[in-house]
C-alpha positions, 0 to 999 in steps of 0.5 A, a space after each residue: 308064682 306057685 299059683 301060676 305054675 299050678 294053673 299052667 300044669 293043670 291046663 297042660 294035663 287036660 285034654 281040651 276036647 274034654 273041656 266045655 268051651 265055657 270052662 276052657 274060657 274061664 280057665 284061660 281068663 283065670 290064667 291071664 289074671 294070674 299072669 298079670 298079677 305076676 307081672 305086677 309083682 315083678 314090676 314092683 320088685 324090680 323097679 328102679 327107685 331114685 333118691 327122693 322118690 
């Protein structure tokens, strides 16, 4: 969770006009993967387990 927060904070501090399109794309892809990892962690922690599973 901390990694995602740090990535969002980092992106919000930068002026997009000062970032190359390639670098911006790389940052957005990394942010996407961090969000996907967070969603997977949340899903694992909140899944309902039935007896016998």
